[in-house]
N, CA, C and O atoms as a GROMACS GRO file, in nm:
protein
  452
    1MET      N    1   1.102   2.778   3.629
    1MET     CA    2   1.054   2.847   3.512
    1MET      C    3   0.984   2.747   3.421
    1MET      O    4   1.043   2.646   3.382
    2THR      N    5   0.860   2.774   3.388
    2THR     CA    6   0.786   2.686   3.300
    2THR      C    7   0.771   2.753   3.165
    2THR      O    8   0.753   2.875   3.155
    3THR      N    9   0.779   2.671   3.060
    3THR     CA   10   0.757   2.721   2.925
    3THR      C   11   0.624   2.672   2.877
    3THR      O   12   0.582   2.560   2.910
    4ASP      N   13   0.556   2.752   2.801
    4ASP     CA   14   0.425   2.715   2.749
    4ASP      C   15   0.442   2.646   2.613
    4ASP      O   16   0.525   2.686   2.532
    5THR      N   17   0.363   2.545   2.592
    5THR     CA   18   0.365   2.471   2.466
    5THR      C   19   0.231   2.489   2.398
    5THR      O   20   0.127   2.484   2.463
    6GLN      N   21   0.232   2.511   2.267
    6GLN     CA   22   0.108   2.525   2.193
    6GLN      C   23   0.075   2.394   2.124
    6GLN      O   24   0.158   2.339   2.052
    7VAL      N   25  -0.046   2.345   2.146
    7VAL     CA   26  -0.092   2.220   2.089
    7VAL      C   27  -0.220   2.248   2.012
    7VAL      O   28  -0.315   2.302   2.069
    8PRO      N   29  -0.226   2.213   1.882
    8PRO     CA   30  -0.349   2.239   1.807
    8PRO      C   31  -0.461   2.147   1.852
    8PRO      O   32  -0.438   2.031   1.885
    9ASP      N   33  -0.582   2.200   1.854
    9ASP     CA   34  -0.698   2.117   1.885
    9ASP      C   35  -0.785   2.104   1.760
    9ASP      O   36  -0.747   2.149   1.652
   10SER      N   37  -0.901   2.042   1.775
   10SER     CA   38  -0.986   2.013   1.659
   10SER      C   39  -1.046   2.138   1.597
   10SER      O   40  -1.087   2.136   1.481
   11THR      N   41  -1.053   2.247   1.672
   11THR     CA   42  -1.111   2.370   1.618
   11THR      C   43  -1.009   2.453   1.542
   11THR      O   44  -1.046   2.552   1.478
   12GLY      N   45  -0.882   2.416   1.548
   12GLY     CA   46  -0.778   2.492   1.480
   12GLY      C   47  -0.720   2.602   1.565
   12GLY      O   48  -0.628   2.671   1.521
   13ILE      N   49  -0.771   2.620   1.687
   13ILE     CA   50  -0.720   2.722   1.778
   13ILE      C   51  -0.604   2.661   1.857
   13ILE      O   52  -0.613   2.547   1.901
   14LEU      N   53  -0.498   2.737   1.873
   14LEU     CA   54  -0.382   2.688   1.947
   14LEU      C   55  -0.385   2.742   2.090
   14LEU      O   56  -0.343   2.854   2.115
   15PRO      N   57  -0.436   2.660   2.184
   15PRO     CA   58  -0.439   2.707   2.323
   15PRO      C   59  -0.301   2.696   2.387
   15PRO      O   60  -0.216   2.620   2.342
   16THR      N   61  -0.282   2.772   2.492
   16THR     CA   62  -0.156   2.766   2.567
   16THR      C   63  -0.173   2.664   2.679
   16THR      O   64  -0.264   2.674   2.760
   17ILE      N   65  -0.081   2.565   2.682
   17ILE     CA   66  -0.088   2.458   2.782
   17ILE      C   67   0.040   2.460   2.864
   17ILE      O   68   0.150   2.470   2.810
   18ASP      N   69   0.024   2.449   2.994
   18ASP     CA   70   0.139   2.439   3.082
   18ASP      C   71   0.181   2.292   3.086
   18ASP      O   72   0.098   2.207   3.119
   19PRO      N   73   0.307   2.257   3.054
   19PRO     CA   74   0.349   2.116   3.051
   19PRO      C   75   0.333   2.045   3.184
   19PRO      O   76   0.320   1.922   3.186
   20SER      N   77   0.334   2.116   3.295
   20SER     CA   78   0.318   2.050   3.425
   20SER      C   79   0.176   2.000   3.447
   20SER      O   80   0.153   1.917   3.534
   21ASP      N   81   0.079   2.050   3.367
   21ASP     CA   82  -0.060   2.007   3.379
   21ASP      C   83  -0.090   1.879   3.302
   21ASP      O   84  -0.198   1.822   3.318
   22LEU      N   85   0.002   1.833   3.218
   22LEU     CA   86  -0.022   1.716   3.135
   22LEU      C   87  -0.001   1.589   3.216
   22LEU      O   88   0.096   1.578   3.291
   23ASP      N   89  -0.092   1.492   3.200
   23ASP     CA   90  -0.070   1.361   3.261
   23ASP      C   91  -0.008   1.268   3.157
   23ASP      O   92   0.011   1.307   3.042
   24SER      N   93   0.023   1.146   3.195
   24SER     CA   94   0.095   1.054   3.107
   24SER      C   95   0.014   1.017   2.983
   24SER      O   96   0.071   0.999   2.876
   25ASP      N   97  -0.120   1.004   2.995
   25ASP     CA   98  -0.202   0.971   2.878
   25ASP      C   99  -0.201   1.084   2.775
   25ASP      O  100  -0.195   1.059   2.655
   26MET      N  101  -0.207   1.207   2.823
   26MET     CA  102  -0.204   1.320   2.730
   26MET      C  103  -0.068   1.328   2.660
   26MET      O  104  -0.062   1.360   2.541
   27ILE      N  105   0.038   1.301   2.733
   27ILE     CA  106   0.172   1.304   2.673
   27ILE      C  107   0.185   1.195   2.567
   27ILE      O  108   0.242   1.218   2.461
   28HIS      N  109   0.130   1.075   2.597
   28HIS     CA  110   0.134   0.967   2.499
   28HIS      C  111   0.056   1.004   2.374
   28HIS      O  112   0.100   0.976   2.262
   29ASP      N  113  -0.062   1.067   2.391
   29ASP     CA  114  -0.143   1.107   2.276
   29ASP      C  115  -0.071   1.212   2.192
   29ASP      O  116  -0.077   1.208   2.069
   30LEU      N  117  -0.004   1.305   2.258
   30LEU     CA  118   0.068   1.408   2.185
   30LEU      C  119   0.192   1.350   2.116
   30LEU      O  120   0.227   1.393   2.006
   31ALA      N  121   0.258   1.254   2.181
   31ALA     CA  122   0.380   1.196   2.125
   31ALA      C  123   0.350   1.108   2.005
   31ALA      O  124   0.432   1.098   1.913
   32SER      N  125   0.232   1.042   2.004
   32SER     CA  126   0.200   0.954   1.891
   32SER      C  127   0.170   1.034   1.766
   32SER      O  128   0.178   0.981   1.655
   33ASN      N  129   0.134   1.162   1.781
   33ASN     CA  130   0.113   1.254   1.670
   33ASN      C  131   0.007   1.204   1.573
   33ASN      O  132   0.009   1.239   1.455
   34GLY      N  133  -0.086   1.123   1.621
   34GLY     CA  134  -0.196   1.080   1.536
   34GLY      C  135  -0.157   0.981   1.428
   34GLY      O  136  -0.231   0.964   1.332
   35SER      N  137  -0.042   0.914   1.443
   35SER     CA  138   0.002   0.822   1.338
   35SER      C  139  -0.085   0.697   1.333
   35SER      O  140  -0.101   0.637   1.227
   36GLY      N  141  -0.143   0.658   1.446
   36GLY     CA  142  -0.232   0.544   1.448
   36GLY      C  143  -0.161   0.410   1.446
   36GLY      O  144  -0.228   0.307   1.437
   37ASN      N  145  -0.030   0.407   1.455
   37ASN     CA  146   0.043   0.280   1.449
   37ASN      C  147   0.018   0.192   1.571
   37ASN      O  148   0.040   0.071   1.565
   38GLU      N  149  -0.028   0.251   1.681
   38GLU     CA  150  -0.049   0.170   1.801
   38GLU      C  151  -0.172   0.081   1.789
   38GLU      O  152  -0.194  -0.004   1.875
   39HIS      N  153  -0.253   0.099   1.685
   39HIS     CA  154  -0.374   0.018   1.669
   39HIS      C  155  -0.351  -0.107   1.585
   39HIS      O  156  -0.437  -0.194   1.581
   40PHE      N  157  -0.238  -0.118   1.517
   40PHE     CA  158  -0.210  -0.233   1.434
   40PHE      C  159  -0.142  -0.342   1.513
   40PHE      O  160  -0.050  -0.315   1.591
   41ARG      N  161  -0.186  -0.463   1.493
   41ARG     CA  162  -0.120  -0.577   1.555
   41ARG      C  163  -0.018  -0.633   1.458
   41ARG      O  164  -0.037  -0.628   1.336
   42SER      N  165   0.090  -0.687   1.512
   42SER     CA  166   0.189  -0.748   1.424
   42SER      C  167   0.134  -0.882   1.373
   42SER      O  168   0.054  -0.948   1.440
   43MET      N  169   0.178  -0.920   1.254
   43MET     CA  170   0.130  -1.042   1.191
   43MET      C  171   0.230  -1.155   1.218
   43MET      O  172   0.350  -1.131   1.231
   44SER      N  173   0.181  -1.274   1.224
   44SER     CA  174   0.268  -1.389   1.245
   44SER      C  175   0.342  -1.421   1.115
   44SER      O  176   0.308  -1.371   1.008
   45ASP      N  177   0.444  -1.505   1.127
   45ASP     CA  178   0.520  -1.547   1.010
   45ASP      C  179   0.431  -1.623   0.911
   45ASP      O  180   0.451  -1.613   0.790
   46ALA      N  181   0.334  -1.698   0.962
   46ALA     CA  182   0.243  -1.772   0.874
   46ALA      C  183   0.157  -1.676   0.792
   46ALA      O  184   0.128  -1.702   0.676
   47GLY      N  185   0.116  -1.565   0.853
   47GLY     CA  186   0.038  -1.466   0.780
   47GLY      C  187   0.118  -1.403   0.667
   47GLY      O  188   0.068  -1.387   0.556
   48TYR      N  189   0.244  -1.368   0.696
   48TYR     CA  190   0.330  -1.312   0.592
   48TYR      C  191   0.356  -1.414   0.481
   48TYR      O  192   0.361  -1.379   0.363
   49THR      N  193   0.373  -1.539   0.518
   49THR     CA  194   0.397  -1.645   0.420
   49THR      C  195   0.274  -1.664   0.331
   49THR      O  196   0.287  -1.682   0.210
   50PHE      N  197   0.156  -1.659   0.390
   50PHE     CA  198   0.033  -1.672   0.313
   50PHE      C  199   0.019  -1.557   0.213
   50PHE      O  200  -0.012  -1.580   0.096
   51ILE      N  201   0.041  -1.434   0.259
   51ILE     CA  202   0.030  -1.319   0.170
   51ILE      C  203   0.135  -1.327   0.060
   51ILE      O  204   0.105  -1.298  -0.056
   52ALA      N  205   0.258  -1.366   0.094
   52ALA     CA  206   0.364  -1.379  -0.007
   52ALA      C  207   0.328  -1.486  -0.110
   52ALA      O  208   0.355  -1.469  -0.229
   53THR      N  209   0.267  -1.594  -0.065
   53THR     CA  210   0.227  -1.701  -0.157
   53THR      C  211   0.118  -1.653  -0.253
   53THR      O  212   0.125  -1.679  -0.373
   54MET      N  213   0.018  -1.582  -0.199
   54MET     CA  214  -0.090  -1.532  -0.285
   54MET      C  215  -0.038  -1.427  -0.384
   54MET      O  216  -0.081  -1.426  -0.499
   55LEU      N  217   0.052  -1.341  -0.340
   55LEU     CA  218   0.111  -1.242  -0.432
   55LEU      C  219   0.193  -1.310  -0.541
   55LEU      O  220   0.192  -1.267  -0.656
   56THR      N  221   0.265  -1.416  -0.504
   56THR     CA  222   0.344  -1.488  -0.603
   56THR      C  223   0.254  -1.557  -0.705
   56THR      O  224   0.283  -1.555  -0.825
   57VAL      N  225   0.145  -1.618  -0.659
   57VAL     CA  226   0.052  -1.685  -0.750
   57VAL      C  227  -0.010  -1.584  -0.846
   57VAL      O  228  -0.018  -1.609  -0.966
   58THR      N  229  -0.056  -1.468  -0.794
   58THR     CA  230  -0.115  -1.368  -0.882
   58THR      C  231  -0.011  -1.307  -0.976
   58THR      O  232  -0.043  -1.270  -1.088
   59PHE      N  233   0.114  -1.297  -0.931
   59PHE     CA  234   0.220  -1.248  -1.018
   59PHE      C  235   0.244  -1.344  -1.134
   59PHE      O  236   0.252  -1.301  -1.249
   60VAL      N  237   0.257  -1.472  -1.104
   60VAL     CA  238   0.286  -1.571  -1.208
   60VAL      C  239   0.168  -1.585  -1.304
   60VAL      O  240   0.186  -1.578  -1.426
   61LEU      N  241   0.048  -1.605  -1.249
   61LEU     CA  242  -0.068  -1.623  -1.337
   61LEU      C  243  -0.101  -1.496  -1.415
   61LEU      O  244  -0.130  -1.502  -1.535
   62GLY      N  245  -0.097  -1.381  -1.350
   62GLY     CA  246  -0.129  -1.255  -1.417
   62GLY      C  247  -0.029  -1.223  -1.527
   62GLY      O  248  -0.068  -1.180  -1.636
   63SER      N  249   0.099  -1.242  -1.498
   63SER     CA  250   0.200  -1.214  -1.601
   63SER      C  251   0.188  -1.310  -1.718
   63SER      O  252   0.201  -1.270  -1.834
   64PHE      N  253   0.164  -1.438  -1.689
   64PHE     CA  254   0.152  -1.538  -1.795
   64PHE      C  255   0.029  -1.513  -1.882
   64PHE      O  256   0.040  -1.511  -2.005
   65ILE      N  257  -0.086  -1.494  -1.820
   65ILE     CA  258  -0.210  -1.478  -1.897
   65ILE      C  259  -0.210  -1.347  -1.976
   65ILE      O  260  -0.248  -1.346  -2.093
   66ASN      N  261  -0.166  -1.237  -1.913
   66ASN     CA  262  -0.161  -1.110  -1.984
   66ASN      C  263  -0.055  -1.113  -2.094
   66ASN      O  264  -0.076  -1.058  -2.202
   67GLY      N  265   0.058  -1.177  -2.068
   67GLY     CA  266   0.160  -1.192  -2.171
   67GLY      C  267   0.112  -1.276  -2.287
   67GLY      O  268   0.144  -1.248  -2.402
   68LEU      N  269   0.037  -1.381  -2.257
   68LEU     CA  270  -0.019  -1.466  -2.363
   68LEU      C  271  -0.118  -1.388  -2.449
   68LEU      O  272  -0.119  -1.402  -2.571
   69CYS      N  273  -0.202  -1.305  -2.386
   69CYS     CA  274  -0.296  -1.222  -2.464
   69CYS      C  275  -0.222  -1.124  -2.552
   69CYS      O  276  -0.260  -1.103  -2.668
   70LEU      N  277  -0.116  -1.062  -2.500
   70LEU     CA  278  -0.038  -0.970  -2.581
   70LEU      C  279   0.030  -1.042  -2.697
   70LEU      O  280   0.038  -0.989  -2.808
   71PHE      N  281   0.079  -1.162  -2.672
   71PHE     CA  282   0.144  -1.241  -2.777
   71PHE      C  283   0.045  -1.278  -2.887
   71PHE      O  284   0.076  -1.265  -3.006
   72VAL      N  285  -0.075  -1.323  -2.849
   72VAL     CA  286  -0.177  -1.361  -2.948
   72VAL      C  287  -0.219  -1.239  -3.028
   72VAL      O  288  -0.237  -1.248  -3.150
   73PHE      N  289  -0.235  -1.124  -2.964
   73PHE     CA  290  -0.273  -1.003  -3.034
   73PHE      C  291  -0.163  -0.959  -3.132
   73PHE      O  292  -0.193  -0.912  -3.242
   74ALA      N  293  -0.039  -0.973  -3.093
   74ALA     CA  294   0.071  -0.933  -3.181
   74ALA      C  295   0.084  -1.027  -3.301
   74ALA      O  296   0.122  -0.982  -3.409
   75ARG      N  297   0.053  -1.155  -3.285
   75ARG     CA  298   0.069  -1.252  -3.393
   75ARG      C  299  -0.050  -1.255  -3.490
   75ARG      O  300  -0.032  -1.292  -3.606
   76ASN      N  301  -0.169  -1.218  -3.444
   76ASN     CA  302  -0.290  -1.229  -3.526
   76ASN      C  303  -0.336  -1.090  -3.570
   76ASN      O  304  -0.384  -1.012  -3.489
   77LYS      N  305  -0.320  -1.061  -3.698
   77LYS     CA  306  -0.352  -0.928  -3.751
   77LYS      C  307  -0.504  -0.904  -3.760
   77LYS      O  308  -0.547  -0.789  -3.765
   78ARG      N  309  -0.584  -1.009  -3.763
   78ARG     CA  310  -0.730  -0.992  -3.770
   78ARG      C  311  -0.787  -0.932  -3.641
   78ARG      O  312  -0.897  -0.877  -3.643
   79LEU      N  313  -0.715  -0.942  -3.532
   79LEU     CA  314  -0.764  -0.891  -3.404
   79LEU      C  315  -0.743  -0.741  -3.386
   79LEU      O  316  -0.783  -0.685  -3.284
   80ARG      N  317  -0.681  -0.674  -3.482
   80ARG     CA  318  -0.646  -0.533  -3.467
   80ARG      C  319  -0.760  -0.440  -3.506
   80ARG      O  320  -0.749  -0.365  -3.602
   81SER      N  321  -0.869  -0.446  -3.433
   81SER     CA  322  -0.980  -0.353  -3.450
   81SER      C  323  -0.967  -0.244  -3.343
   81SER      O  324  -0.896  -0.262  -3.244
   82PRO      N  325  -1.035  -0.130  -3.362
   82PRO     CA  326  -1.024  -0.023  -3.261
   82PRO      C  327  -1.066  -0.068  -3.120
   82PRO      O  328  -1.005  -0.026  -3.022
   83THR      N  329  -1.168  -0.150  -3.111
   83THR     CA  330  -1.212  -0.198  -2.981
   83THR      C  331  -1.106  -0.288  -2.917
   83THR      O  332  -1.079  -0.277  -2.798
   84ASN      N  333  -1.047  -0.377  -2.996
   84ASN     CA  334  -0.945  -0.467  -2.943
   84ASN      C  335  -0.818  -0.392  -2.905
   84ASN      O  336  -0.747  -0.432  -2.812
   85VAL      N  337  -0.787  -0.284  -2.976
   85VAL     CA  338  -0.670  -0.205  -2.939
   85VAL      C  339  -0.690  -0.145  -2.800
   85VAL      O  340  -0.596  -0.140  -2.720
   86PHE      N  341  -0.811  -0.099  -2.770
   86PHE     CA  342  -0.841  -0.048  -2.636
   86PHE      C  343  -0.827  -0.157  -2.532
   86PHE      O  344  -0.769  -0.135  -2.425
   87VAL      N  345  -0.879  -0.275  -2.561
   87VAL     CA  346  -0.870  -0.388  -2.467
   87VAL      C  347  -0.724  -0.427  -2.446
   87VAL      O  348  -0.684  -0.458  -2.334
   88ILE      N  349  -0.645  -0.427  -2.553
   88ILE     CA  350  -0.504  -0.462  -2.541
   88ILE      C  351  -0.427  -0.357  -2.461
   88ILE      O  352  -0.334  -0.391  -2.388
   89ALA      N  353  -0.466  -0.230  -2.473
   89ALA     CA  354  -0.403  -0.126  -2.392
   89ALA      C  355  -0.429  -0.151  -2.243
   89ALA      O  356  -0.339  -0.136  -2.161
   90LEU      N  357  -0.551  -0.190  -2.210
   90LEU     CA  358  -0.581  -0.227  -2.071
   90LEU      C  359  -0.503  -0.351  -2.029
   90LEU      O  360  -0.455  -0.360  -1.916
   91ASN      N  361  -0.491  -0.446  -2.120
   91ASN     CA  362  -0.416  -0.568  -2.093
   91ASN      C  363  -0.269  -0.536  -2.067
   91ASN      O  364  -0.207  -0.594  -1.978
   92LEU      N  365  -0.214  -0.444  -2.145
   92LEU     CA  366  -0.075  -0.405  -2.127
   92LEU      C  367  -0.054  -0.338  -1.991
   92LEU      O  368   0.045  -0.364  -1.923
   93CYS      N  369  -0.147  -0.251  -1.952
   93CYS     CA  370  -0.138  -0.189  -1.819
   93CYS      C  371  -0.147  -0.294  -1.709
   93CYS      O  372  -0.072  -0.287  -1.611
   94ASP      N  373  -0.236  -0.389  -1.723
   94ASP     CA  374  -0.250  -0.496  -1.624
   94ASP      C  375  -0.125  -0.583  -1.620
   94ASP      O  376  -0.083  -0.627  -1.513
   95PHE      N  377  -0.065  -0.607  -1.735
   95PHE     CA  378   0.059  -0.685  -1.740
   95PHE      C  379   0.169  -0.616  -1.660
   95PHE      O  380   0.239  -0.680  -1.581
   96PHE      N  381   0.184  -0.485  -1.681
   96PHE     CA  382   0.288  -0.413  -1.608
   96PHE      C  383   0.256  -0.403  -1.459
   96PHE      O  384   0.348  -0.403  -1.376
   97MET      N  385   0.128  -0.394  -1.423
   97MET     CA  386   0.092  -0.394  -1.281
   97MET      C  387   0.124  -0.528  -1.217
   97MET      O  388   0.173  -0.533  -1.104
   98CYS      N  389   0.097  -0.637  -1.288
   98CYS     CA  390   0.132  -0.769  -1.235
   98CYS      C  391   0.282  -0.787  -1.228
   98CYS      O  392   0.336  -0.839  -1.130
   99PHE      N  393   0.349  -0.743  -1.331
   99PHE     CA  394   0.493  -0.766  -1.340
   99PHE      C  395   0.571  -0.677  -1.245
   99PHE      O  396   0.664  -0.724  -1.178
  100CYS      N  397   0.536  -0.550  -1.236
  100CYS     CA  398   0.611  -0.456  -1.152
  100CYS      C  399   0.547  -0.437  -1.015
  100CYS      O  400   0.616  -0.440  -0.913
  101GLY      N  401   0.416  -0.418  -1.012
  101GLY     CA  402   0.348  -0.389  -0.887
  101GLY      C  403   0.353  -0.502  -0.786
  101GLY      O  404   0.372  -0.478  -0.667
  102LYS      N  405   0.335  -0.622  -0.831
  102LYS     CA  406   0.338  -0.736  -0.739
  102LYS      C  407   0.477  -0.757  -0.681
  102LYS      O  408   0.491  -0.800  -0.566
  103CYS      N  409   0.580  -0.729  -0.760
  103CYS     CA  410   0.717  -0.743  -0.708
  103CYS      C  411   0.742  -0.642  -0.597
  103CYS      O  412   0.809  -0.674  -0.498
  104ILE      N  413   0.690  -0.520  -0.612
  104ILE     CA  414   0.708  -0.418  -0.509
  104ILE      C  415   0.632  -0.457  -0.383
  104ILE      O  416   0.683  -0.437  -0.272
  105LEU      N  417   0.513  -0.512  -0.396
  105LEU     CA  418   0.436  -0.556  -0.280
  105LEU      C  419   0.493  -0.682  -0.217
  105LEU      O  420   0.476  -0.706  -0.098
  106LEU      N  421   0.559  -0.764  -0.297
  106LEU     CA  422   0.610  -0.892  -0.248
  106LEU      C  423   0.730  -0.874  -0.156
  106LEU      O  424   0.749  -0.952  -0.063
  107PHE      N  425   0.811  -0.772  -0.180
  107PHE     CA  426   0.935  -0.754  -0.102
  107PHE      C  427   0.910  -0.741   0.049
  107PHE      O  428   0.975  -0.812   0.125
  108PRO      N  429   0.818  -0.654   0.095
  108PRO     CA  430   0.798  -0.644   0.241
  108PRO      C  431   0.743  -0.771   0.303
  108PRO      O  432   0.772  -0.801   0.419
  109THR      N  433   0.664  -0.847   0.227
  109THR     CA  434   0.608  -0.969   0.286
  109THR      C  435   0.713  -1.079   0.295
  109THR      O  436   0.707  -1.163   0.385
  110VAL      N  437   0.808  -1.080   0.204
  110VAL     CA  438   0.914  -1.182   0.211
  110VAL      C  439   1.012  -1.149   0.322
  110VAL      O  440   1.068  -1.239   0.384
  111THR      N  441   1.034  -1.019   0.347
  111THR     CA  442   1.126  -0.979   0.454
  111THR      C  443   1.057  -0.967   0.589
  111THR      O  444   1.120  -0.925   0.686
  112PHE      N  445   0.928  -1.003   0.597
  112PHE     CA  446   0.849  -1.004   0.722
  112PHE      C  447   0.846  -0.868   0.788
  112PHE      O  448   0.870  -0.857   0.908
  113ARG      N  449   0.816  -0.761   0.710
  113ARG     CA  450   0.804  -0.627   0.768
  113ARG      C  451   0.663  -0.579   0.757
  113ARG      O  452   0.633  -0.468   0.800
   0.00000   0.00000   0.00000
């Protein structure tokens, strides 16, 4: 007794396929489900170390420079013009991206995943 399996194609029509007609390549294509993970090569430990180093450098420099700009803006009242407030708002967003975003990106590279 054979059961029919429905597999969507590019036209959106679900044809009826007999599983006994499938060869190993078709089964592999159906099993991968279009994830595309088979096209990525794994990176060496040196590659992960390089990326982790660059993320750490941008984290330290970005947090320091953006924090310094925020500090100078908070201490100097003459800089509080409408244009500078907009620039400081962008600076604050960049500070949080450096401070929080780089830490999130850094974790997988340090654990070599």
